[in-house]
TORPA-4810 file (N, C-alpha, C, O; in nm, 3 decimals):
<nodes>
NODE_1_-0.235_-0.676_-2.368_-0.166_-0.725_-2.250_-0.026_-0.665_-2.246_0.043_-0.658_-2.348_M
NODE_2_0.014_-0.623_-2.129_0.148_-0.569_-2.105_0.212_-0.655_-1.997_0.143_-0.704_-1.907_Q
NODE_3_0.342_-0.673_-2.005_0.411_-0.745_-1.897_0.554_-0.695_-1.884_0.613_-0.645_-1.980_S
NODE_4_0.607_-0.711_-1.764_0.743_-0.668_-1.736_0.799_-0.756_-1.625_0.733_-0.781_-1.524_L
NODE_5_0.920_-0.803_-1.646_0.988_-0.879_-1.540_1.085_-0.785_-1.470_1.154_-0.706_-1.535_Q
NODE_6_1.089_-0.793_-1.337_1.178_-0.707_-1.261_1.223_-0.777_-1.134_1.161_-0.873_-1.088_M
NODE_7_1.332_-0.726_-1.078_1.384_-0.775_-0.951_1.335_-0.682_-0.841_1.341_-0.560_-0.855_K
NODE_8_1.288_-0.740_-0.731_1.242_-0.660_-0.617_1.364_-0.621_-0.535_1.431_-0.707_-0.477_V
NODE_9_1.392_-0.492_-0.530_1.510_-0.440_-0.462_1.480_-0.386_-0.322_1.571_-0.346_-0.251_E
NODE_10_1.352_-0.384_-0.283_1.315_-0.337_-0.150_1.366_-0.438_-0.047_1.345_-0.558_-0.062_N
NODE_11_1.433_-0.391_0.057_1.496_-0.481_0.154_1.397_-0.575_0.222_1.436_-0.681_0.270_S
NODE_12_1.269_-0.537_0.226_1.169_-0.623_0.289_1.084_-0.698_0.188_0.987_-0.763_0.225_Q
NODE_13_1.121_-0.690_0.060_1.039_-0.755_-0.042_0.902_-0.690_-0.046_0.890_-0.569_-0.028_G
NODE_14_0.799_-0.769_-0.069_0.663_-0.716_-0.063_0.609_-0.755_0.075_0.550_-0.861_0.093_I
NODE_15_0.630_-0.665_0.170_0.584_-0.685_0.308_0.434_-0.656_0.315_0.373_-0.622_0.214_S
NODE_16_0.376_-0.670_0.433_0.233_-0.641_0.447_0.203_-0.495_0.415_0.101_-0.465_0.353_S
NODE_17_0.290_-0.403_0.456_0.272_-0.262_0.425_0.281_-0.239_0.275_0.199_-0.168_0.216_R
NODE_18_0.383_-0.299_0.213_0.400_-0.286_0.069_0.283_-0.345_-0.007_0.236_-0.288_-0.106_G
NODE_19_0.235_-0.459_0.038_0.120_-0.523_-0.026_-0.004_-0.435_-0.015_-0.080_-0.422_-0.111_A
NODE_20_-0.025_-0.373_0.101_-0.140_-0.284_0.119_-0.133_-0.166_0.023_-0.234_-0.127_-0.036_A
NODE_21_-0.014_-0.108_0.008_0.001_0.004_-0.086_-0.017_-0.041_-0.230_-0.075_0.031_-0.312_L
NODE_22_0.031_-0.161_-0.261_0.017_-0.214_-0.396_-0.131_-0.237_-0.429_-0.175_-0.206_-0.539_L
NODE_23_-0.207_-0.290_-0.334_-0.351_-0.310_-0.354_-0.419_-0.175_-0.375_-0.505_-0.162_-0.462_V
NODE_24_-0.381_-0.076_-0.297_-0.438_0.058_-0.308_-0.414_0.115_-0.449_-0.506_0.169_-0.511_Q
NODE_25_-0.292_0.101_-0.498_-0.259_0.152_-0.632_-0.329_0.069_-0.740_-0.388_0.126_-0.832_V
NODE_26_-0.323_-0.063_-0.729_-0.383_-0.150_-0.832_-0.534_-0.128_-0.843_-0.591_-0.136_-0.952_A
NODE_27_-0.598_-0.101_-0.730_-0.743_-0.085_-0.728_-0.790_0.041_-0.802_-0.908_0.054_-0.833_S
NODE_28_-0.699_0.131_-0.829_-0.732_0.253_-0.903_-0.761_0.224_-1.051_-0.826_0.303_-1.118_K
NODE_29_-0.713_0.111_-1.100_-0.720_0.081_-1.243_-0.829_-0.021_-1.273_-0.861_-0.107_-1.191_F
NODE_30_-0.883_-0.010_-1.394_-0.985_-0.106_-1.439_-0.922_-0.237_-1.484_-0.985_-0.342_-1.477_K
NODE_31_-0.798_-0.231_-1.528_-0.729_-0.350_-1.580_-0.709_-0.456_-1.473_-0.703_-0.427_-1.354_S
NODE_32_-0.700_-0.579_-1.519_-0.658_-0.689_-1.432_-0.508_-0.677_-1.417_-0.437_-0.658_-1.516_I
NODE_33_-0.458_-0.689_-1.294_-0.314_-0.679_-1.268_-0.271_-0.803_-1.192_-0.322_-0.832_-1.083_I
NODE_34_-0.178_-0.877_-1.250_-0.126_-0.998_-1.188_0.020_-0.976_-1.149_0.094_-0.907_-1.219_W
NODE_35_0.059_-1.035_-1.038_0.199_-1.042_-0.999_0.235_-1.190_-0.995_0.168_-1.270_-0.930_I
NODE_36_0.341_-1.227_-1.067_0.385_-1.367_-1.070_0.523_-1.380_-1.007_0.611_-1.296_-1.027_E
NODE_37_0.540_-1.486_-0.931_0.671_-1.524_-0.877_0.682_-1.674_-0.900_0.603_-1.753_-0.850_K
NODE_38_0.783_-1.711_-0.978_0.802_-1.850_-1.018_0.673_-1.901_-1.082_0.629_-1.845_-1.182_E
NODE_39_0.611_-2.003_-1.027_0.489_-2.059_-1.089_0.361_-2.008_-1.024_0.252_-2.050_-1.063_E
NODE_40_0.373_-1.918_-0.926_0.255_-1.867_-0.857_0.213_-1.733_-0.915_0.297_-1.653_-0.957_K
NODE_41_0.083_-1.709_-0.916_0.027_-1.584_-0.968_-0.077_-1.533_-0.868_-0.157_-1.610_-0.816_R
NODE_42_-0.074_-1.401_-0.843_-0.171_-1.341_-0.752_-0.228_-1.214_-0.813_-0.159_-1.141_-0.885_A
NODE_43_-0.353_-1.189_-0.783_-0.419_-1.066_-0.824_-0.363_-0.953_-0.738_-0.365_-0.961_-0.616_N
NODE_44_-0.314_-0.849_-0.803_-0.254_-0.737_-0.730_-0.357_-0.655_-0.652_-0.320_-0.564_-0.578_A
NODE_45_-0.485_-0.686_-0.668_-0.590_-0.618_-0.593_-0.630_-0.698_-0.469_-0.726_-0.664_-0.401_K
NODE_46_-0.555_-0.805_-0.440_-0.583_-0.892_-0.326_-0.464_-0.896_-0.231_-0.359_-0.950_-0.267_S
NODE_47_-0.479_-0.840_-0.113_-0.367_-0.839_-0.018_-0.328_-0.981_0.022_-0.209_-1.010_0.036_I
NODE_48_-0.426_-1.067_0.041_-0.395_-1.206_0.079_-0.322_-1.278_-0.034_-0.229_-1.356_-0.011_M
NODE_49_-0.365_-1.252_-0.157_-0.298_-1.313_-0.271_-0.153_-1.268_-0.280_-0.063_-1.350_-0.302_G
NODE_50_-0.129_-1.139_-0.264_0.007_-1.087_-0.271_0.094_-1.145_-0.159_0.209_-1.182_-0.183_L
NODE_51_0.039_-1.151_-0.038_0.116_-1.205_0.074_0.149_-1.353_0.053_0.254_-1.400_0.098_M
NODE_52_0.062_-1.425_-0.015_0.085_-1.568_-0.038_0.203_-1.594_-0.132_0.259_-1.704_-0.133_S
NODE_53_0.242_-1.493_-0.210_0.357_-1.509_-0.299_0.490_-1.511_-0.223_0.588_-1.567_-0.272_L
NODE_54_0.491_-1.451_-0.105_0.612_-1.443_-0.022_0.732_-1.389_-0.103_0.835_-1.455_-0.115_M
NODE_55_0.715_-1.269_-0.157_0.819_-1.204_-0.236_0.921_-1.140_-0.142_0.887_-1.055_-0.061_V
NODE_56_1.045_-1.182_-0.155_1.154_-1.132_-0.072_1.250_-1.047_-0.153_1.241_-1.041_-0.276_N
NODE_57_1.342_-0.981_-0.084_1.446_-0.901_-0.149_1.519_-0.987_-0.253_1.558_-1.100_-0.224_Y
NODE_58_1.537_-0.933_-0.371_1.612_-1.000_-0.476_1.532_-1.097_-0.561_1.584_-1.151_-0.658_G
NODE_59_1.406_-1.120_-0.526_1.323_-1.211_-0.606_1.286_-1.146_-0.738_1.265_-1.025_-0.747_D
NODE_60_1.277_-1.229_-0.841_1.228_-1.183_-0.971_1.077_-1.202_-0.974_1.026_-1.308_-0.937_D
NODE_61_1.007_-1.099_-1.018_0.862_-1.108_-1.036_0.828_-1.062_-1.177_0.906_-0.992_-1.242_I
NODE_62_0.710_-1.102_-1.222_0.657_-1.054_-1.349_0.525_-0.985_-1.319_0.440_-1.039_-1.249_T
NODE_63_0.510_-0.866_-1.372_0.386_-0.789_-1.358_0.314_-0.800_-1.492_0.371_-0.771_-1.596_I
NODE_64_0.188_-0.840_-1.488_0.108_-0.856_-1.609_-0.018_-0.772_-1.593_-0.088_-0.782_-1.492_I
NODE_65_-0.046_-0.690_-1.692_-0.168_-0.608_-1.690_-0.247_-0.634_-1.817_-0.190_-0.654_-1.924_T
NODE_66_-0.379_-0.634_-1.802_-0.464_-0.657_-1.918_-0.593_-0.579_-1.902_-0.666_-0.598_-1.805_E
NODE_67_-0.621_-0.491_-1.998_-0.744_-0.412_-1.993_-0.724_-0.277_-2.058_-0.620_-0.250_-2.119_G
NODE_68_-0.825_-0.193_-2.045_-0.825_-0.066_-2.118_-0.718_0.033_-2.070_-0.677_0.119_-2.148_E
NODE_69_-0.674_0.022_-1.946_-0.570_0.113_-1.896_-0.444_0.035_-1.854_-0.376_0.072_-1.759_D
NODE_70_-0.416_-0.072_-1.928_-0.306_-0.163_-1.891_-0.169_-0.098_-1.888_-0.088_-0.129_-1.800_E
NODE_71_-0.140_-0.008_-1.980_-0.009_0.057_-1.982_0.009_0.146_-1.859_0.113_0.141_-1.793_K
NODE_72_-0.093_0.225_-1.828_-0.087_0.313_-1.711_-0.077_0.230_-1.583_-0.004_0.267_-1.490_E
NODE_73_-0.150_0.119_-1.578_-0.147_0.032_-1.459_-0.008_-0.028_-1.440_0.044_-0.030_-1.328_A
NODE_74_0.052_-0.075_-1.547_0.187_-0.133_-1.539_0.286_-0.027_-1.493_0.368_-0.052_-1.405_L
NODE_75_0.280_0.091_-1.553_0.372_0.199_-1.515_0.357_0.235_-1.367_0.457_0.258_-1.299_D
NODE_76_0.234_0.241_-1.318_0.209_0.278_-1.179_0.263_0.173_-1.081_0.324_0.208_-0.980_A
NODE_77_0.241_0.046_-1.112_0.290_-0.061_-1.023_0.442_-0.062_-1.020_0.502_-0.076_-0.913_V
NODE_78_0.504_-0.047_-1.135_0.651_-0.044_-1.142_0.704_0.076_-1.064_0.802_0.065_-0.990_V
NODE_79_0.640_0.192_-1.081_0.683_0.312_-1.010_0.675_0.292_-0.859_0.767_0.330_-0.787_K
NODE_80_0.567_0.231_-0.811_0.552_0.207_-0.668_0.659_0.111_-0.617_0.721_0.138_-0.514_L
NODE_81_0.682_0.003_-0.687_0.783_-0.095_-0.643_0.922_-0.032_-0.644_0.999_-0.051_-0.550_I
NODE_82_0.954_0.042_-0.750_1.086_0.107_-0.758_1.106_0.216_-0.654_1.220_0.253_-0.624_N
NODE_83_0.997_0.267_-0.598_1.007_0.370_-0.494_1.023_0.308_-0.354_1.018_0.379_-0.254_S
NODE_84_1.043_0.177_-0.349_1.048_0.104_-0.220_0.917_0.120_-0.145_0.915_0.134_-0.023_D
NODE_85_0.807_0.118_-0.220_0.672_0.125_-0.163_0.653_0.252_-0.081_0.606_0.249_0.033_F
NODE_86_0.690_0.363_-0.142_0.676_0.494_-0.079_0.527_0.532_-0.068_0.453_0.522_-0.165_S
NODE_87_0.486_0.574_0.051_0.348_0.617_0.070_0.318_0.743_-0.010_0.206_0.761_-0.057_E
NODE_88_0.419_0.830_-0.027_0.399_0.952_-0.107_0.372_0.917_-0.254_0.286_0.978_-0.318_E
NODE_89_0.446_0.820_-0.305_0.425_0.778_-0.445_0.288_0.714_-0.460_0.217_0.742_-0.557_V
NODE_90_0.248_0.631_-0.365_0.116_0.569_-0.370_0.007_0.676_-0.370_-0.090_0.667_-0.445_A
NODE_91_0.023_0.778_-0.286_-0.075_0.885_-0.278_-0.081_0.962_-0.410_-0.189_0.996_-0.458_K
NODE_92_0.038_0.990_-0.467_0.045_1.062_-0.596_-0.027_0.984_-0.706_-0.098_1.043_-0.788_E
NODE_93_-0.010_0.853_-0.708_-0.072_0.770_-0.812_-0.224_0.763_-0.795_-0.298_0.766_-0.893_I
NODE_94_-0.270_0.754_-0.671_-0.412_0.732_-0.648_-0.497_0.858_-0.645_-0.619_0.850_-0.638_T
NODE_95_-0.434_0.974_-0.650_-0.512_1.100_-0.650_-0.568_1.129_-0.785_-0.636_1.230_-0.803_Q
</nodes>
């Protein structure tokens, strides 16, 4: 299991567009990927789950990965979030 706590610096937090890109990236990996905000946890492969977290600018989240490619999955999710949910970064990760 890998985990990392980080602050969401994207001005829109995890918006619907950001959530869609996050699901696209997370779905590339075999590992289970969770995003936690406070006491709530959502599967990063579920757009509805991610939207239910209501992650806004400045919120602290924890990313948890578990499985055979957990390190790569964690690195990819962090890279996408740090890129402000760049479509180019998502495409690079999923190719």
